[in-house]
N, C-alpha and C positions, 0 to 999 in steps of 0.2 A: 421375865422378858421372853417374848415369843421368838423362836429361832426363825431367821429369814435367810434367803439367798437371792441373788440377782439372776434373772433369766439371761442366758448368754446371747440370745437372739434379739429379744425385745428390750432388754434393760429394765424390765419391770421387777418390782419386789415380789417375791414369792413367799408364801407361808405354808407350813406343813398343815394339811387338812385332809379330810375324807369327804368325797363328793360322790353322789350317785351317777352311774353311767349306764347306758343301755347297750347290751351286747346282742348282736343279731346274727342269725344264720338262716337263710331261706326265709320263710314266713314266721319263724319263731324268734322270740326275744326274751330277755331277762334283764332286770335291773340289778346292778351290783354296786356295793360301796367300794370305791377305789381310793386308797390313800395316795398321797403325792404332794408335790409342791405346786400350789395354785396361786395365781394372781387374784386381786380383788374383783376383777371382771371375768368374763368367760373366754379370755384369750388363752394362748398356749400355756400348758402346764408341763411339768417334768415328772416322770415316773421311773422308778428303778424296776428291775425284773421282779423283785420281791413285791413291790407295790402292785404289779399287774398279775400276780399269781391267781387271785380270785377271778378276775375277768377272763384270764386264760382258761381256767378250769370251767367257767360257765360257757365259754365259747366251745370247748371240746365236748361238753355235754349236749349243747344245742346242735352241734354238728352231727353227733351220733343219733340224736333224736330225730333230726330232720331227714337224715339218710334213711332211717327206718320208716319214717312217714311216707317218703317218696316211694319206697318199695311197696308199702302196704297199699297206697293209692293205685300204683301201676298194676299190682296183682288183683286188686278189687275190680279194676277195669278190664281184666283178662287180656292184658297187653304184654307182649314180650318187650325187652329193652329196646330192640330194634324198632318195633311198632311205636312205642312211646316216643322214641327219639324222632321218628318221622312225623308223628302227629303234633308233638309239643315243641319239637325243635332241638337241635344239637346233635342228633344221631345216636346210634346205639352206644358208642364209646362214651358219649356224654352221660347217658343214663347209668352206665357202669360207675362213672366217677361220682355222680349224684348219690347213688345208692351206697357207695363205699364211704361217703363223706369226704372224698378227696377234693371235691370242688362243689361249690354251691351253684345251683341253677341261676341263670340270668333272671332279672326281675320279670321279664316277659314270661319265661318258663314257670317261674314261681306262681305268677298270676293264673296261668292255665292249669297248673297242678292243683291249685287251691279251688278254682272253679269246678274242675272235674271231681275233686274230692267231695264237694258239696252237691254237685249235680252230675252224677255219673252218666245219666242218660244223654248228656250232651256229647259224649264221646262219639256217638253215631253221626251227629251233625259235623263234628270235626273230621271224621273219616271221609264223609262226602265232600266236604270242603277241600281237603288235602288231595283227594282223588281227582278233582277238577283241574289241578295244576298241570 
């Protein structure tokens, strides 16, 4: 007999299972298998701290990897944190937080970081555009 429990909020029957979830930080993502109590549909599930250990580990790895990526891109563009904050948004303190992994960039900043990573020559266009303000 399969062990079940009732979801306290929805009243749905939950069964112990493992399902894939996508963990994201910045522009990076990773699929991980997460054990937990799941309904038959895609509605709310319940997880313990132990259940979330793998997704937490993946999140910490992505956070460190993206922080290093942001720093590499900024240095490749020959920008200080202050310059990058002015061009991409958020200011110098924001870039300190992005590069330490303390905070992910906004979706808009991630977009600009990734465009500049692929097309570093566009930093000159961005400088001109920001100077016109």
